[in-house]
Backbone bond lengths (Angstrom), bond angles and torsions (degrees), N, CA, C in turn:
res aa  C-N    CA-C-N  psi(-1)  N-CA   C-N-CA  omega(-1)  CA-C   N-CA-C  phi
1 X - - - 1.443 - - 1.457 104.16 -
2 X 1.376 114.47 133.34 1.480 120.16 -177.55 1.526 113.58 -78.87
3 X 1.339 116.50 168.26 1.507 118.36 -179.02 1.549 111.07 -61.24
4 X 1.339 110.77 -39.13 1.503 111.49 179.11 1.465 116.78 -63.69
5 X 1.346 113.05 -38.47 1.445 120.03 174.40 1.613 113.12 -61.39
6 X 1.295 111.45 -43.64 1.555 112.77 177.96 1.462 112.24 -68.22
7 X 1.386 118.43 -35.08 1.492 120.24 176.32 1.503 110.03 -64.59
8 X 1.371 117.48 -41.24 1.461 121.73 -177.98 1.579 103.51 -63.99
9 X 1.335 121.25 -46.87 1.348 121.39 178.68 1.570 115.64 -49.36
10 X 1.283 109.73 -54.97 1.480 118.98 174.22 1.536 112.33 -50.81
11 X 1.261 117.96 -46.42 1.487 125.13 -178.71 1.569 108.75 -59.95
12 X 1.347 114.74 -43.75 1.484 117.09 -179.74 1.459 112.71 -67.64
13 X 1.310 123.61 -25.73 1.419 123.74 176.51 1.487 115.56 -79.72
14 X 1.344 121.22 -9.43 1.397 124.23 173.46 1.552 112.46 -73.81
15 X 1.264 115.70 145.64 1.504 118.20 174.76 1.427 108.70 -66.67
16 X 1.326 118.03 159.45 1.513 123.83 172.85 1.510 110.08 -57.36
17 X 1.353 110.77 126.85 1.517 118.12 -179.92 1.479 112.49 79.67
18 X 1.335 121.39 2.39 1.417 122.80 174.11 1.442 114.86 -73.12
19 X 1.424 118.89 168.57 1.433 121.67 177.17 1.508 105.88 -133.70
20 X 1.286 112.93 164.70 1.578 118.98 177.85 1.474 105.45 -141.17
21 X 1.309 109.75 131.35 1.521 121.61 174.54 1.618 103.69 -107.19
22 X 1.308 114.97 115.26 1.454 119.01 176.08 1.432 110.59 -95.61
23 X 1.295 124.69 122.99 1.378 129.02 173.34 1.559 112.06 -62.94
24 X 1.336 116.11 162.15 1.442 118.59 -177.92 1.552 105.37 -64.03
25 X 1.443 115.86 -47.07 1.520 116.28 -179.55 1.528 113.26 -59.26
26 X 1.329 114.60 -38.54 1.431 114.47 -179.22 1.532 113.53 -67.88
27 X 1.321 117.29 -40.93 1.436 119.85 172.27 1.556 113.76 -60.73
28 X 1.284 118.97 -45.91 1.459 121.64 177.15 1.582 111.14 -63.47
29 X 1.319 121.93 -35.51 1.376 123.88 173.21 1.462 109.43 -66.75
30 X 1.318 119.80 -46.05 1.472 122.35 177.60 1.474 111.77 -58.60
31 X 1.314 122.04 -45.74 1.453 130.64 -178.13 1.478 106.94 -68.94
32 X 1.349 124.63 -40.94 1.452 125.03 -178.12 1.498 115.63 -64.17
33 X 1.315 116.07 -36.17 1.450 119.14 -173.90 1.503 105.62 -71.56
34 X 1.440 108.14 142.44 1.491 114.53 179.09 1.510 111.24 -117.50
35 X 1.306 116.04 -173.43 1.507 119.63 -174.99 1.472 113.09 -58.56
36 X 1.277 119.01 -28.79 1.486 120.23 -178.62 1.546 114.48 -66.65
37 X 1.312 108.12 -31.81 1.531 115.75 178.04 1.484 120.53 -86.85
38 X 1.547 111.70 -1.28 1.423 117.09 -175.21 1.491 110.77 -62.79
39 X 1.480 117.16 -29.59 1.461 119.68 -177.40 1.553 108.20 -71.79
40 X 1.364 116.79 -30.00 1.407 118.61 177.22 1.471 119.56 -94.59
41 X 1.364 116.22 24.77 1.336 128.20 -174.23 1.659 108.21 -56.34
42 X 1.347 110.49 130.61 1.446 116.70 178.51 1.509 111.51 -80.13
43 X 1.345 116.81 136.46 1.415 116.58 -177.93 1.527 104.72 -71.11
44 X 1.368 114.95 150.25 1.432 117.65 176.66 1.507 108.74 -73.46
45 X 1.426 114.15 146.84 1.417 120.99 -178.56 1.467 110.20 -66.48
46 X 1.269 119.49 141.43 1.433 125.01 -179.35 1.553 108.07 -73.44
47 X 1.394 116.24 148.01 1.430 118.01 -174.63 1.585 104.96 -73.59
48 X 1.337 113.71 154.38 1.396 121.90 178.59 1.522 113.83 -72.41
49 X 1.382 115.66 150.13 1.418 118.78 173.07 1.525 103.74 -100.09
50 X 1.482 113.80 171.35 1.396 121.84 -179.88 1.518 109.74 -59.60
51 X 1.353 119.24 -44.18 1.381 119.08 -175.86 1.492 111.32 -68.47
52 X 1.315 122.59 -29.94 1.449 121.16 178.70 1.549 112.85 -70.27
53 X 1.423 116.48 -35.71 1.391 121.58 176.87 1.543 109.34 -72.67
54 X 1.305 118.72 -41.29 1.458 121.42 177.50 1.479 108.60 -47.93
55 X 1.355 114.05 -57.73 1.486 124.73 -177.16 1.559 111.02 -57.03
56 X 1.386 114.12 -44.41 1.534 117.87 -175.87 1.551 109.02 -67.15
57 X 1.506 117.11 -41.15 1.444 117.49 -178.01 1.446 113.33 -94.64
58 X 1.322 126.18 9.47 1.367 133.30 -178.03 1.591 109.43 49.41
59 X 1.323 112.75 54.61 1.478 120.72 178.52 1.500 106.53 -134.32
60 X 1.365 112.07 158.49 1.506 114.67 178.96 1.595 109.03 -69.65
61 X 1.275 110.75 163.03 1.447 116.63 178.67 1.494 112.11 -67.26
62 X 1.394 113.97 -30.67 1.531 115.69 -179.09 1.589 108.04 -67.31
63 X 1.260 112.42 -32.17 1.544 115.41 -177.67 1.528 112.21 -65.20
64 X 1.409 110.88 -44.53 1.456 118.57 -178.56 1.542 106.35 -65.81
65 X 1.401 118.99 -44.74 1.457 120.86 179.16 1.599 109.18 -55.06
66 X 1.349 113.94 -43.07 1.412 114.59 -177.48 1.522 114.84 -71.43
67 X 1.283 117.20 -26.01 1.458 122.77 171.57 1.575 109.96 -64.92
68 X 1.446 113.50 -39.06 1.453 115.19 178.61 1.567 111.11 -71.40
69 X 1.251 117.66 -39.26 1.482 121.99 -179.88 1.641 110.22 -63.10
70 X 1.250 112.96 -33.52 1.551 119.28 -176.68 1.545 109.76 -90.24
71 X 1.162 123.29 -2.03 1.439 126.99 172.04 1.515 114.28 87.95
72 X 1.407 117.72 15.16 1.498 120.36 173.31 1.424 116.28 -53.99
73 X 1.440 113.80 -34.97 1.606 119.88 177.27 1.463 106.12 -110.75
74 X 1.366 114.48 96.22 1.338 121.58 179.35 1.590 104.70 -71.21
75 X 1.353 111.62 127.74 1.588 117.59 -178.00 1.556 108.16 102.01
76 X 1.262 120.68 -4.23 1.483 120.27 176.86 1.533 105.67 -70.36
77 X 1.225 115.15 148.49 1.485 123.55 -172.11 1.513 106.59 -144.73
78 X 1.415 114.56 156.70 1.437 122.44 178.46 1.610 104.16 -96.24
79 X 1.319 117.34 132.22 1.330 121.58 177.50 1.524 107.13 -93.12
80 X 1.418 118.39 124.26 1.363 118.70 -175.46 1.602 114.68 59.45
81 X 1.253 117.70 23.81 1.436 121.53 177.60 1.566 112.18 67.11
82 X 1.375 116.43 18.86 1.405 116.90 -179.43 1.517 115.37 -133.66
83 X 1.368 115.93 -58.33 1.464 120.82 -174.46 1.508 111.61 -96.63
84 X 1.327 116.85 129.69 1.437 119.74 175.25 1.374 117.99 -70.35
85 X 1.335 120.36 143.89 1.515 124.90 175.58 1.508 104.30 -133.58
86 X 1.437 113.34 133.75 1.387 122.43 -177.93 1.450 111.53 -118.98
87 X 1.358 120.62 120.85 1.476 116.81 -173.85 1.476 111.06 -75.44
88 X 1.343 115.35 154.98 1.555 124.98 -179.86 1.541 111.95 -47.75
89 X 1.361 112.34 -46.06 1.515 117.15 -171.83 1.534 106.66 -66.08
90 X 1.397 116.65 -36.53 1.490 114.29 178.59 1.472 115.29 -67.64
91 X 1.224 116.86 -33.24 1.446 123.75 178.78 1.598 109.18 -68.02
92 X 1.293 114.15 -42.60 1.555 122.34 176.45 1.557 105.84 -58.98
93 X 1.356 118.68 -44.60 1.481 125.46 -176.63 1.603 106.30 -67.50
94 X 1.220 120.61 -42.32 1.397 123.53 -179.50 1.551 111.35 -63.29
95 X 1.295 110.54 -49.25 1.583 119.61 177.96 1.629 109.05 -56.87
96 X 1.337 110.49 -45.17 1.552 113.04 -179.55 1.552 109.80 -63.95
97 X 1.331 120.99 -37.10 1.363 121.58 -177.05 1.585 108.64 -73.11
98 X 1.386 116.04 -29.90 1.454 115.60 -178.90 1.516 107.54 -78.00
99 X 1.366 119.44 -32.62 1.425 115.88 178.17 1.623 115.16 -76.27
100 X 1.289 112.92 -22.27 1.500 112.18 178.94 1.490 112.35 -83.52
101 X 1.322 122.99 -8.88 1.458 120.80 175.38 1.523 108.26 -66.64
102 X 1.290 113.02 140.96 1.421 122.17 176.30 1.595 113.73 -61.08
103 X 1.373 118.12 169.91 1.339 119.34 -176.07 1.534 108.72 -68.44
104 X 1.250 119.24 153.76 1.530 124.69 175.27 1.405 106.11 -69.85
105 X 1.388 116.18 139.62 1.369 123.75 177.15 1.535 108.58 -71.46
106 X 1.438 110.74 146.88 1.443 112.97 176.06 1.498 114.45 -63.40
107 X 1.351 118.42 151.50 1.301 122.50 177.91 1.534 116.01 -58.66
108 X 1.260 115.59 -37.52 1.384 124.62 174.89 1.549 115.40 -54.67
109 X 1.388 113.03 -46.06 1.465 118.05 174.76 1.505 111.84 -62.17
110 X 1.327 117.37 -40.77 1.462 122.37 174.00 1.459 112.02 -56.46
111 X 1.263 120.12 -51.15 1.462 122.35 177.20 1.565 111.38 -57.37
112 X 1.249 116.75 -44.39 1.498 120.45 175.88 1.458 114.35 -53.96
113 X 1.354 114.86 -49.39 1.534 118.07 -178.58 1.515 106.94 -67.11
114 X 1.330 120.21 -37.28 1.404 120.29 -177.85 1.609 113.09 -65.95
115 X 1.352 111.18 -45.37 1.449 115.04 174.56 1.479 116.26 -59.52
116 X 1.331 115.08 -41.49 1.455 117.41 -177.23 1.586 107.29 -64.26
117 X 1.359 116.35 -32.11 1.376 116.39 -174.64 1.571 110.10 -77.80
118 X 1.407 117.94 -34.89 1.383 121.84 174.79 1.506 118.46 -69.15
119 X 1.347 112.02 -39.55 1.477 120.12 -177.68 1.598 107.53 -126.37
120 X 1.200 116.99 85.64 1.455 122.12 -172.16 1.560 112.06 -68.94
121 X 1.272 113.90 -24.86 1.622 118.30 -173.58 1.628 106.23 -99.25
122 X 1.240 117.77 7.59 1.535 121.55 -176.09 1.552 107.16 -101.29
123 X 1.319 112.97 132.43 1.552 113.64 179.40 1.706 107.84 -83.00
124 X 1.284 104.28 147.64 1.453 116.36 179.06 1.469 109.16 -84.49
125 X 1.341 118.12 141.61 1.539 118.14 178.81 1.487 114.10 -76.38
């Protein structure tokens, strides 16, 4: 099976209006497999449910649903108009964005900035 045929097969599995983010490793794996391995094709991983991600991120299900509704998981969709499903690639992208954010500023620095804005003529200690 050619690469184009495998990509077409993946596209046909998507729900109408759905999108797919393919990671670099996933694309390389797809491109590296040849016709001999077509018989041993690995089934694509099922999309995550809200409950699965809530357990994985140690958050409540309502928090994960809120993330979906506010577009934090691009490509997330509702199954049968009710239950959210989040693709693996979307979760990988989300985690990458979270890891690339810089360290959180110390609370003391935040207070210093706040005080300087409130009292511009006051010296900071």
